[in-house]
C-alpha positions, 0 to 999 in steps of 0.5 A: 484466432483469439478466443475468449473462451479458450483463454479463460479455460487457460487461465483457470487451469494455471491458477488451479496449479499455483493454489498452495496446499492451505488453499491460498495463492501466494503471489510475490508483491513488489515495492521496488528497492527500499525494504530489501535496502533497509534490510540490509541495513538492518542486519549489518547494524545488528551485526547479523552477518547472513552472508547468503541473505545479504548477497542476494538482497545486494545482487537484487538491488544492484540488478535494478540500478539504471545505466546513469547510476540511479534507481527508479520506483517505476520504470518511466519515472524520469532519470530516476529517484533520489531517496531510492538511490540513496537507500540502495547505494547505502545498502550496497556500500553496507553489505560490504560487497561493493565499495565506493570506487566501484563504477556503479557506485561512482555513477550512483554518487554522482546522481545523488549529488547532481540531485541535491544530496542527502538533504533534498532525500524524503523523510524515511530516507533521513530517518534511516541515515539519522539512525545509523549515524549519517544524518543529524537529529533535529532539535525537535521531531515532528510530532512530540511524543505527549500527543500520545497521553491526549485521548482519542477524541481531544481536538488533536490526538495521535489517533487522528493519524490513521493506522498504518501512519500510527505504527510508523510514527510510535517508533519514530517519536521513541528513537527521534526523542532519544536522538537514537544512533547505532552505529558500528565500524562497518557503518559506512560514511556518507558525508560525501553525499552533502553537496554542501562542504563540511563545517568545523568539527565535521558536522554537516549543514542540514539546512533542509530538515531544519527548515522542514522541521521549523515549518512542519511544527508550527504549532507542534514544536510549540506545543513541546516546548510548552509542555517541557516548561510547565513546572507543575507537571511530573517530571516523569510525563515524558517517560510516560509518554514513551512508555505508552508509545512502547506498549502501542507498539507492543499490543501491535505485534501480529503473530509472526512478530512484525508490527501490524504486518508492514516491514517498514514499521517493524524496522522502526519498532526494532530501533525503537526498542533498542533505543528503549533498552531492549537487548538485540537478543531480546525475543521482540527483536529476534521475533521481528526479524523472523517475521521480516525473513518470512516475508521474502519472496523470489523474484527474477532479480533475486530475493526480495523483501516484501513490505507486506504479504498479500495472500488474503487479498490475492486469495480472495480476489482469485476465488471471486474471479474463478467463480466469475469465470464459471468454475463450479463453487464446489470444485476442491479448489473452491472450496479449499480457498473458501476454508482459508479465507474463513479461517482469516476473518477477524474476530477481535477488535481492532484500532478501528473500533475507536470511532466505530464502537457499537460494531462488532469484528467481522472484517478481513485484512490484507496479510496472511499474519493480519489479525487485528487491522481489517480493511474495506477492500479486503472485506468486500473481496472476501465476501464476494469469494465466499458468497456462493458457499455461504447460500448453503453452509451455515458457518459461511452464512454466518461468517457472510453476515458478520462481515456485511454488518462491519462493512456497513458500520465503516461508512463515513459520515460523508457517505463514502468509504475509508480503507481502514478507520471510520471518520479518520480525516482530520483537516488539522493533520491533513494540513500540517506541513509534514511530508505525507500528511495530505496523503498517508496520515488520514484515512479520508474516503476514496473513490476506489473504496466507495465504488467497490463498496457499492459494487459488492452491496449491489451485485451481492447484498441486493441494495439499491439506490433506495436504500439510505447508505447507497444514496449518500455513497452515490451522492459522495462519488458524484461530488467528487468526480472530477470535472474531466469525468474521472475519479482519482483512486488512491489504492490503484494507479490511479485515475483508471483505477478510480474510475473504473471502480466507481463506475462499476459501483454506481451501475451496481446500484441502478444508476442509469447508464445515461447518467450524465456523470456516467456519461462524462466518465465513459466519454474519459475512458474512450479518449484514453484508449491506446492504438493497440486497444488497451489502457495504460497509466503512469505512477506519474498520475499519482504524483502529479494528481492528474492523468498522465498516460504510460504510452503502453498497455498493461493487463490490469489497467486495460481490464479495468477499463474494459470492465468499467465499460461493460458494465455500462453498455448492454451491447458490446461497443468497438472500444470494448471489443479492442480491448478485449482483443489487447487482452487476448493478444497479451495474455502470455506476455512477459515484458515490463508492462506485465510487471509495472506497479499499478497498486498505490502505495505512498505517493511518490514513494512507494508503489506495488507490482502485484504478481497476481494482478496479471491474472485477477483483472483480465480473468474478470474482464474477460468472464464479464465480457463472455456472460454479459454478451454471450460472445466468445470471439471479439 
């Protein structure tokens, strides 16, 4: 017999066992093959022949290859992903454990050529191949280095890009300015990945990047040319800009040696420092490599380099979920987790302060080593987790108040909440014809962040619609609801995530269940329930910006939909009962649906499979079902 109480107890017991000694939970965060591929390329380029690691990463990549020779970034991606396949092919060749003549490599090369070759790859793949001598640097890079000299509040500024974009852009600007190339005798030759025939001198045509560059720079290339032509500017101006970009990177290196805790930005920082003349043995470079190694986790396929570790995020959500499930906050497992989280509250200003100068630090970040880049989602998750404890402990109460104050100060002027930085949504940046400028270069208000913040403010801070900040946020959500009743979620997949966040947030602050926006959202959810009672949405939704069914149900997405409906209805409706039964039936499953990536990263490029999500969200949905309806069996 399916029993909610029994399943909650089982999940509690498993999670207690999974907690580490420091009070955190450390689940692997998978993001496909891109980081594993870049790690192999980096290690071989620096001639760091750690064969155990390189072989393990190579096996992990090879295990994910599809029968047609391609690699995918999500299971239901049609055919395969060109850039992921190029990255994986290049890394496997660079590892030295496979040759071009091996059947799997022949199949990969065929897929790459049939889909346009290297010139059709995404920006990151082109940059990695340019850094290693397999792609020609364009005359102009996407953004001229002199932009680093402009103050943050000038009409166009380096700080118009959001922080996670800046820490990638800064090293890119440095090594692209130098046209830096690091090639070794073992660097594979990728000339056979060009569909066009080579021209004289062995230089291959790069029409795609030249067209891309001309369009992308409209005015940026013109700025670059103009700055270079001004006779009265100091000859050292460009070097001053490069030094400022170098300083920007160095000031944002975290205690573990990584740049902002991201693996990809750390890769690029290493190449940028080499381009600036640093020795491969310089402590900044060896420290960065150590930080990357520390982020490697075991998976069923082999070792995997996480793009970022998710210990704070997972620990905050699990501490909250366990308390929601009825676990006593005085239990040692909760006590240890809260002390871990209190130690991760950030106390020094970061780049978020540029557009929020009056606020004091008080937020939480995503990763264990994150000390300067707090975000809204992690902050509300941590505040939920320490809420009960803060009622009896003065230190925790002070931390809770600092976090709440920081959170409220981060609301955008349009009424919504961003992820990292307030009012960082320049229309000029979003309209640049640069790959990703409209999706990952700025930090606009989003339905998921705004909804989750409202849910916290309503359920934990006691704020309702009469509060002016809450009013602004609710109005923002209503304005940004799609015609079909859904909301798009930026940091989860995608419309199920956004709609869950918006609905639970609106209900928490007192929006009426019969409000037209609520009813439209409920109808949208009901229409997308699967035959098995669950819900499942493809990552293709994120790429196409329209709902695409996965054709199967996933634990996290089913839990989001069920939780949203529970927040609206005072009594369980049939769709909720069916959803709960689906969660109970799939609770101990271990198939592709439990590992499907439901976390958002870079649309069309990176998606996250959180190993923690199969526990967090079903536990919350089951707990809310039991606490609201008083039922153990659907």
